C-alpha positions in Angstrom: 0.0 0.0 0.0 2.8 2.3 0.9 4.5 1.5 -2.4 1.4 2.4 -4.4 1.1 5.8 -2.6 4.8 6.5 -3.3 4.1 5.8 -7.0 1.2 8.2 -7.0 3.2 10.9 -5.3 6.0 10.7 -7.9 3.6 12.0 -10.7 4.5 11.6 -14.4 7.9 10.6 -15.5 9.7 12.6 -18.2 8.8 10.1 -20.9 5.2 10.0 -19.9 5.1 13.8 -19.9 6.5 13.9 -23.5 4.1 11.3 -24.7 1.1 13.2 -23.1 2.3 16.5 -24.7 2.7 14.8 -28.1 -0.8 13.3 -28.0 -2.3 16.6 -27.0 -0.4 18.4 -29.8 -1.6 15.8 -32.4 -5.1 16.1 -31.1 -5.1 19.9 -31.3 -3.7 19.9 -34.8 -6.3 17.4 -35.9 -9.0 19.6 -34.4 -7.7 22.7 -36.1 -7.4 21.0 -39.5 -10.9 19.6 -39.2 -12.3 23.0 -38.2 -10.4 24.7 -41.0 -11.7 22.2 -43.5 -15.3 22.7 -42.3 -15.0 26.5 -42.5 -13.5 26.3 -46.0 -16.3 24.0 -47.1 -18.9 26.3 -45.7 -17.3 29.4 -47.3 -17.2 27.5 -50.7 -20.8 26.5 -50.4 -21.9 30.1 -49.6 -19.9 31.5 -52.5 -21.3 28.9 -54.8 -24.8 29.8 -53.6 -24.2 33.5 -54.3 -22.8 32.7 -57.8 -25.8 30.4 -58.5 -28.3 33.0 -57.5 -26.7 35.7 -59.8 -26.7 33.2 -62.7 -30.3 32.2 -62.0 -31.4 35.9 -62.1 -29.4 36.4 -65.3 -31.1 33.4 -66.9 -34.4 34.9 -65.9 -33.6 38.2 -67.6 -32.2 36.4 -70.7 -35.4 34.3 -70.9 -37.5 37.5 -71.1 -35.3 39.0 -73.8 -35.4 35.9 -76.0 -39.2 35.4 -75.4 -39.8 38.9 -76.7 -37.6 38.5 -79.8 -39.2 40.4 -82.7 -38.4 42.0 -86.1 -35.8 44.8 -86.0 -37.0 48.4 -86.4 -35.5 48.1 -89.9 -37.7 45.1 -90.7 -35.0 42.3 -90.4 -35.9 38.8 -89.2 -35.9 38.5 -85.4 -33.0 36.1 -85.2 -29.6 37.1 -86.8 -27.5 34.1 -86.0 -27.6 31.0 -83.7 -24.6 28.9 -82.6 -23.5 26.7 -79.7 -22.3 29.5 -77.5 -23.5 32.6 -79.3 -27.0 33.9 -80.1 -27.8 37.2 -81.8 -31.4 38.5 -82.1 -33.6 41.6 -81.9 -35.6 42.5 -78.8 -36.8 45.5 -76.9 -34.9 44.3 -73.8 -35.2 47.6 -71.9 -38.8 48.4 -72.8 -37.9 51.8 -74.3 -40.0 51.2 -77.5 -36.9 50.6 -79.6 -35.8 47.2 -80.8 -32.2 46.6 -79.9 -29.9 44.0 -81.4 -28.7 41.7 -78.6 -25.6 39.6 -78.9 -25.3 36.9 -76.2 -22.0 35.1 -76.1 -19.9 32.9 -73.8 -16.2 33.2 -73.6 -14.5 30.3 -71.9 -11.2 32.2 -71.5 -13.0 34.4 -68.9 -15.7 31.9 -67.8 -18.2 34.6 -68.5 -21.4 35.2 -70.5 -21.8 38.7 -71.9 -24.6 40.5 -73.7 -23.7 43.0 -76.4 -26.3 45.7 -77.2 -26.6 47.7 -80.3 -29.3 50.4 -80.6 -30.9 51.3 -83.9 -29.9 54.6 -85.5 -32.0 57.6 -84.8 -32.2 58.5 -88.5 -34.4 57.3 -91.4 -33.9 54.8 -92.9 -33.2 53.0 -89.7 -30.0 51.0 -89.6 -27.9 49.0 -87.1 -24.2 49.6 -87.0 -21.9 46.6 -86.9 -20.5 45.3 -83.6 -21.8 45.9 -80.1 -22.4 49.4 -78.8 -22.5 48.4 -75.2 -21.4 45.2 -73.4 -23.1 43.9 -70.2 -21.8 41.1 -68.1 -24.6 38.5 -67.5 -23.0 35.6 -65.7 -19.6 34.7 -64.2 -17.9 31.4 -63.2 -19.4 29.5 -66.1 -17.6 26.3 -66.9 -19.4 24.9 -69.9 -17.2 22.8 -72.3 -17.5 22.0 -76.0 -19.6 19.0 -75.0 -22.3 21.1 -73.2 -23.0 24.2 -75.2 -24.8 27.2 -73.7 -27.5 27.1 -76.4 -29.5 24.4 -78.1 -32.2 25.1 -80.7 -35.4 23.3 -81.6 -37.8 23.5 -84.5 -41.6 23.6 -84.6 -41.9 19.8 -84.5 -40.3 19.4 -81.1 -40.9 17.3 -79.0 -42.7 15.1 -81.5 -39.6 15.0 -83.8 -36.6 14.0 -81.7 -34.6 12.7 -84.7 -34.1 16.3 -86.0 -33.9 18.1 -82.7 -32.0 19.9 -81.4 -31.2 21.4 -84.8 -27.6 21.4 -86.1 -25.5 24.6 -85.5 -24.8 27.0 -86.9 -28.6 26.8 -87.0 -30.9 27.8 -89.8 -32.5 30.7 -88.0 -35.8 30.2 -89.9 -36.2 26.8 -88.2 -35.8 27.9 -84.6 -38.9 28.1 -82.4 -37.5 27.1 -79.0 -34.2 27.8 -77.3 -32.6 25.9 -74.4 -30.2 27.8 -72.2 -27.8 25.6 -70.2 -25.1 26.9 -67.8 -22.7 25.1 -65.5 -21.4 27.2 -62.6 -18.3 26.7 -60.4 -16.3 29.3 -58.5 -13.4 26.9 -58.5 -13.0 24.8 -61.7 -10.8 22.4 -59.7 -13.9 21.2 -58.0 -15.5 19.9 -61.2 -17.8 17.3 -59.4 -19.4 20.3 -57.5 -20.7 22.1 -60.6 -24.1 23.6 -60.3 -26.2 23.2 -63.4 -29.1 25.5 -64.5 -31.2 25.2 -67.6 -34.4 26.5 -69.0 -36.4 26.4 -72.3 -37.6 29.6 -73.9 -40.3 29.8 -76.6 -39.8 32.7 -79.1 -43.4 33.8 -79.0 -43.4 36.0 -82.1 -42.1 33.0 -84.1 -44.8 30.6 -82.9 -47.1 29.0 -85.5 
C-alpha cells in the first residue's frame, strides 16, 4: 500500500510527460485542421450559392429577352444568328420602345457570359451599326465545355420529332422556335464534381405558328 502511494506521489515521468504533450499536440492539430476544412467547405458553399443566385437571375432576364424577340426596327428577321455559345437576335430588352440587337455570347477564356447591345440609328432609314455598342456582363464562373454548349435550338416539330432536334449549328434561324439555355457554374473549376447546373427552355413567341 505504501509503495502504491509513493508511485502516485511521484507523478508523471519525463517520458510520460513527453508522450502526453505529443498526444495533446496531435489532437489539437487534428481539431484545427478539421475546423479549417469545415470553414473552407462552408465558405465555398456560400460563394457557390451566391454565384448560382446571380446566374439564376441572369437566366431569368435572358429568358424574357429571348421570349420577346421580334423584327428589328428596320424590318430584319428576329434572329440574326444562332450557334453553340452565341446567339444574336432583336428584342426591346429595356422596354424603351426601340428594338435593340442583342448579342449573347460565352467566352471560356473568362468563364463569363456577356450581352452586347446595339441600338438602332435615330435617323431614317433605320440601320444598325456593326458590332456591339455596349457590353453587359450577365454571368460569371461559367464552366461549360464543348460537349455542353450554352444554347441548343429546336424547330416547330419538337418534341414530336426527336430525330431532327436539337437542330444542327450554326442553326438555320428560320427553323428555330425554341431555345434551351444551359449553364454550369463553379467558382473553383478544380472542384468539377461540385458544378451547379441551371437550364431552361424559352419559346420565341413571335415565331410561334
